[in-house]
C-alpha positions, -999 to 999 in steps of 0.1 A, spaced: 54 -220 121 90 -218 132 107 -204 165 119 -171 148 83 -160 139 72 -174 173 96 -153 190 90 -121 167 53 -127 172 55 -124 212 83 -99 209 74 -74 185 32 -76 185 29 -91 220 3 -116 202 0 -153 207 8 -171 171 -29 -178 167 -39 -144 168 -20 -133 142 -36 -127 111 -27 -143 78 -13 -109 66 7 -105 99 20 -140 97 33 -134 60 50 -102 70 68 -120 103 78 -148 80 91 -120 55 110 -103 85 122 -137 99 136 -145 60 150 -113 57 131 -109 23 113 -85 4 75 -80 3 69 -89 -29 40 -71 -51 16 -98 -61 -12 -83 -79 -30 -96 -108 -15 -83 -139 -32 -79 -175 -21 -112 -182 -47 -131 -161 -74 -111 -172 -100 -126 -196 -105 -115 -232 -140 -97 -220 -123 -77 -187 -93 -63 -212 -121 -52 -235 -138 -37 -207 -111 -20 -193 -101 -3 -230 -137 6 -239 -139 22 -198 -104 39 -207 -116 54 -241 -152 62 -229 -134 82 -200 -113 102 -222 -112 138 -243 -109 118 -275 -143 102 -270 -157 132 -259 -147 152 -286 -154 126 -310 -190 120 -299 -199 156 -295 -184 162 -332 -207 132 -343 -239 149 -325 -231 181 -339 -229 166 -376 -258 146 -371 -281 175 -359 -266 197 -385 -270 176 -415 -305 166 -403 -317 206 -398 -299 212 -436 -317 180 -452 -350 189 -434 -355 221 -456 -353 198 -490 -376 173 -472 -347 144 -472 -338 144 -435 -327 105 -425 -338 118 -387 -361 147 -385 -365 171 -355 -373 151 -324 -344 132 -335 -359 99 -327 -335 77 -341 -306 94 -328 -321 91 -289 -326 57 -297 -288 51 -307 -278 70 -279 -299 53 -252 -285 20 -268 -247 35 -266 -255 45 -229 -269 8 -222 -241 -7 -236 -215 14 -220 -224 18 -185 -222 -20 -176 -192 -21 -193 -177 5 -176 -191 -6 -144 -171 -43 -151 -140 -21 -154 -145 -3 -120 -153 -33 -104 -117 -48 -117 -101 -17 -109 -116 -19 -71 -101 -54 -69 -70 -37 -82 -70 -13 -53 -80 -37 -28 -49 -54 -34 -27 -25 -37 -40 -16 -3 -34 -46 15 1 -49 -2 8 -13 15 -4 -24 45 19 -54 46 48 -31 37 40 -7 65 37 -32 90 68 -45 80 87 -14 82 68 -5 112 81 -38 132 116 -35 121 119 -1 133 103 -13 166 129 -44 165 157 -14 159 146 2 188 146 -30 209 181 -34 199 191 -2 206 174 -5 241 195 -37 247 231 -20 238 220 11 259 213 -14 287 246 -33 281 260 0 279 249 12 306 256 -21 329 292 -17 317 295 19 326 284 10 362 308 -15 363 339 7 353 322 35 376 325 6 408 362 -2 395 372 33 398 355 38 431 370 6 446 405 20 432 397 53 446 390 41 478 426 22 479 441 57 468 424 77 498 428 47 521 465 47 512 467 85 512 456 88 545 476 64 562 508 82 546 495 116 564 486 97 596 509 110 621 540 81 634 530 73 671 
């Protein structure tokens, strides 16, 4: 760990370097090197084929398009079987047992796929939250550093003003003593 990070950890966080979390070390390193915190999140290129399919199935399964197609298919299935039932040629008569089997299989397959996608999304959300935390911490530390710089500048200015005031008081005393000597009666 370089000296700049040691100085920043003591000055800004009031912590010893060994007490810092990895995230805080990364942030201090970025502040010391004056670089940005890059977004280091897993993109779709690193996901497997199965993960990409799970994401697409979950995205489609949660859309209005899926709901409309699914409801339309159910209405057509039930309507066709009711109409064909009058002629005795229904392929899935009234209790619609085959339809229930298909719906159960769709649900049995769709639920774990959606859960896989949700797990991947929650991991992405955790990474995004960690990234946001680092950005917020960096911003807070940089603001704190600016406050410290402003306090130092203000202190320097106060010291200079006090020195100037002291010089002016010395000059004023000299002037007043010179003026009183002039006004003093000669004996």
